[in-house]
C-alpha positions as a Markdown table, in Angstrom:
| # | Residue | x | y | z |
|---|---|---|---|---|
| 1 | Met | 160.0 | 19.0 | 93.7 |
| 2 | Thr | 161.2 | 22.2 | 92.1 |
| 3 | Ala | 159.7 | 24.2 | 89.3 |
| 4 | Asp | 162.2 | 22.7 | 86.9 |
| 5 | Asp | 160.9 | 19.1 | 87.6 |
| 6 | Gln | 157.6 | 19.4 | 85.8 |
| 7 | Gly | 158.1 | 16.3 | 83.7 |
| 8 | Pro | 158.6 | 16.0 | 80.0 |
| 9 | Ala | 157.6 | 18.9 | 77.8 |
| 10 | Ala | 155.0 | 18.4 | 75.1 |
| 11 | Pro | 156.6 | 18.0 | 71.6 |
| 12 | Ser | 156.5 | 21.1 | 69.5 |
| 13 | Pro | 154.2 | 21.0 | 66.4 |
| 14 | Asp | 157.3 | 20.9 | 64.2 |
| 15 | Thr | 158.8 | 17.7 | 65.8 |
| 16 | Arg | 155.6 | 15.6 | 65.9 |
| 17 | Ala | 155.4 | 12.8 | 63.5 |
| 18 | Lys | 153.2 | 13.6 | 60.5 |
| 19 | Arg | 150.4 | 11.1 | 59.7 |
| 20 | Pro | 149.6 | 10.1 | 56.2 |
| 21 | Pro | 146.3 | 11.5 | 54.7 |
| 22 | Asp | 143.2 | 9.6 | 55.6 |
| 23 | Phe | 141.4 | 9.0 | 52.3 |
| 24 | Ile | 138.5 | 6.9 | 53.8 |
| 25 | Ala | 137.5 | 9.8 | 56.0 |
| 26 | Arg | 137.2 | 12.1 | 53.0 |
| 27 | Leu | 134.9 | 9.5 | 51.3 |
| 28 | His | 132.5 | 9.2 | 54.3 |
| 29 | Arg | 128.9 | 9.7 | 53.2 |
| 30 | Gln | 129.8 | 9.8 | 49.5 |
| 31 | Lys | 128.7 | 7.5 | 46.7 |
| 32 | Val | 131.2 | 4.8 | 45.9 |
| 33 | Thr | 131.4 | 1.6 | 43.9 |
| 34 | Ala | 133.2 | -1.4 | 45.5 |
| 35 | His | 134.6 | -4.1 | 43.3 |
| 36 | Val | 135.4 | -7.3 | 45.1 |
| 37 | Pro | 137.0 | -10.2 | 43.1 |
| 38 | Gly | 134.5 | -12.9 | 42.2 |
| 39 | Gln | 131.5 | -10.8 | 43.3 |
| 40 | Pro | 129.2 | -8.3 | 41.5 |
| 41 | Ala | 130.0 | -4.6 | 42.1 |
| 42 | Ile | 128.4 | -2.9 | 45.1 |
| 43 | Asn | 127.1 | 0.6 | 44.4 |
| 44 | Gly | 126.1 | 2.8 | 47.4 |
| 45 | Thr | 127.0 | 5.3 | 50.0 |
| 46 | Leu | 129.9 | 4.8 | 52.4 |
| 47 | Thr | 128.1 | 5.0 | 55.7 |
| 48 | Gly | 130.8 | 3.7 | 58.1 |
| 49 | Tyr | 134.3 | 2.4 | 58.3 |
| 50 | Thr | 136.9 | 0.9 | 60.6 |
| 51 | Gln | 140.5 | 0.0 | 60.2 |
| 52 | Tyr | 139.5 | -3.3 | 58.5 |
| 53 | Glu | 136.0 | -2.9 | 57.1 |
| 54 | Leu | 133.8 | -0.6 | 55.1 |
| 55 | Leu | 130.0 | -0.3 | 55.5 |
| 56 | Ile | 128.3 | 0.5 | 52.2 |
| 57 | Thr | 124.5 | 1.1 | 52.1 |
| 58 | Asp | 123.0 | 0.6 | 48.7 |
| 59 | Asp | 120.1 | 2.6 | 47.2 |
| 60 | Arg | 117.6 | 0.0 | 48.5 |
| 61 | Gly | 118.8 | 0.5 | 52.0 |
| 62 | Lys | 120.6 | -2.8 | 52.3 |
| 63 | Asp | 123.9 | -2.7 | 54.2 |
| 64 | His | 127.1 | -4.4 | 52.8 |
| 65 | Leu | 130.1 | -5.1 | 55.0 |
| 66 | Val | 133.2 | -5.1 | 52.8 |
| 67 | Phe | 136.5 | -6.2 | 54.2 |
| 68 | Lys | 139.5 | -4.2 | 53.1 |
| 69 | Gly | 142.1 | -6.3 | 51.3 |
| 70 | Ala | 144.4 | -6.4 | 48.4 |
| 71 | Gly | 141.6 | -7.3 | 45.9 |
| 72 | Leu | 139.2 | -4.5 | 46.9 |
| 73 | Val | 138.9 | -1.7 | 44.4 |
| 74 | Leu | 136.8 | 1.5 | 45.0 |
| 75 | Asp | 135.5 | 3.7 | 42.2 |
| 76 | Leu | 135.3 | 7.2 | 43.7 |
| 77 | Pro | 133.1 | 10.1 | 42.8 |
| 78 | Asp | 134.5 | 13.1 | 40.8 |
| 79 | Gly | 135.7 | 15.9 | 43.0 |
| 80 | Trp | 136.2 | 13.7 | 46.1 |
| 81 | Arg | 139.6 | 15.3 | 46.9 |
| 82 | Arg | 140.0 | 18.6 | 48.7 |
| 83 | Glu | 141.8 | 21.1 | 46.6 |
| 84 | Val | 144.8 | 22.7 | 48.4 |
| 85 | Glu | 145.6 | 26.3 | 47.6 |
| 86 | Pro | 149.2 | 26.9 | 46.5 |
| 87 | Gly | 151.3 | 27.7 | 49.5 |
| 88 | Gly | 148.5 | 26.5 | 51.8 |
| 89 | Glu | 148.2 | 23.4 | 53.9 |
| 90 | Ala | 145.2 | 21.0 | 54.0 |
């Protein structure tokens, strides 16, 4: 093996695929209201999440497991987005 045969080089930061923003991560530990079709609204804090589920703890300490789907609507708190400075990156 020579010095030239080190294996594939790591991709440069410019050539890596960019991931879409993760909005659920920004909402972790914030107050949300979940509207599920045919059910009363759930008000509480987003305490956990996976690719398919949200765990919302209401003010009484009861946990609600909400499955992500086409009918799920989340009402978000004001100011939940990070503000990006002009010319800067998030």
